[in-house]
C-alpha positions in Angstrom: -2.7 10.5 21.0 -2.4 13.9 22.6 1.4 13.7 22.6 1.5 12.5 19.0 -0.9 15.3 17.9 1.3 17.9 19.6 4.4 16.5 18.1 2.9 16.7 14.6 1.7 20.4 15.0 3.2 22.4 12.2 3.9 19.3 10.2 0.4 18.0 9.7 -2.5 20.4 9.1 -4.5 21.3 12.2 -7.7 20.2 10.3 -6.3 16.7 10.1 -5.0 16.6 13.7 -8.3 17.8 15.1 -10.6 15.4 13.2 -12.8 13.4 15.5 -14.5 11.3 12.8 -11.7 8.9 12.2 -12.6 5.3 11.7 -10.7 2.1 12.1 -10.5 -0.4 9.3 -11.1 -4.1 9.2 -8.2 -6.4 8.6 -8.6 -9.8 7.0 -7.4 -12.0 9.9 -9.5 -14.9 8.9 -8.0 -15.0 5.4 -4.5 -14.6 6.9 -5.1 -17.5 9.2 -6.4 -19.6 6.3 -3.2 -19.0 4.4 -1.0 -20.1 7.4 -3.4 -22.8 8.7 -0.9 -25.7 8.5 1.7 -23.7 10.4 -0.8 -22.7 13.1 -1.9 -26.3 13.5 1.8 -27.4 13.9 2.4 -24.6 16.4 -0.5 -25.6 18.6 0.3 -29.3 18.4 4.0 -28.7 19.2 3.5 -26.3 22.0 4.9 -27.6 25.3 2.4 -28.5 28.0 0.9 -25.2 29.0 -0.8 -25.2 32.3 -4.5 -24.4 32.0 -4.5 -24.8 28.2 -5.7 -28.0 26.5 -3.8 -27.7 23.2 -6.1 -30.2 21.4 -9.2 -28.3 22.4 -7.5 -25.0 21.4 -6.7 -26.5 18.0 -10.3 -27.8 17.5 -11.7 -24.4 18.6 -9.5 -22.6 16.1 -10.3 -25.1 13.3 -14.0 -24.5 14.0 -13.4 -20.8 13.5 -11.6 -21.3 10.3 -14.2 -23.8 9.0 -17.0 -21.3 9.8 -18.6 -23.4 12.5 -18.2 -20.6 15.0 -17.6 -16.9 14.5 -14.0 -15.8 13.9 -12.9 -13.6 16.7 -10.0 -12.2 18.7 -9.5 -15.6 20.5 -7.7 -16.9 17.4 -4.9 -14.3 17.7 -4.7 -14.8 21.5 -4.4 -18.6 21.2 -1.7 -18.5 18.5 0.3 -15.6 20.1 0.1 -17.0 23.6 1.2 -20.5 22.3 4.1 -19.0 20.4 5.1 -16.8 23.4 5.0 -19.7 25.7 7.1 -21.9 23.4 9.7 -19.2 23.0 10.1 -18.3 26.7 9.4 -21.6 28.5 
């Protein structure tokens, strides 16, 4: 962030660059996952055998998140992205 702030000096007002009250924003991951749920299910089912990952259990875990049976969390992104990465590179 420091490098970015310094690069923006003279372009962006100092009052903006020096703000410390910045807040992140929520993104609608759960809704995104609901929209692509069939593709996610296919991805997890068609992932090659990944050592230390039970694809059926991962699919059930993700389905429970999307069905509201467990809180939706960062694990959803990790499961999907790791499965996709593994299928592409192994």
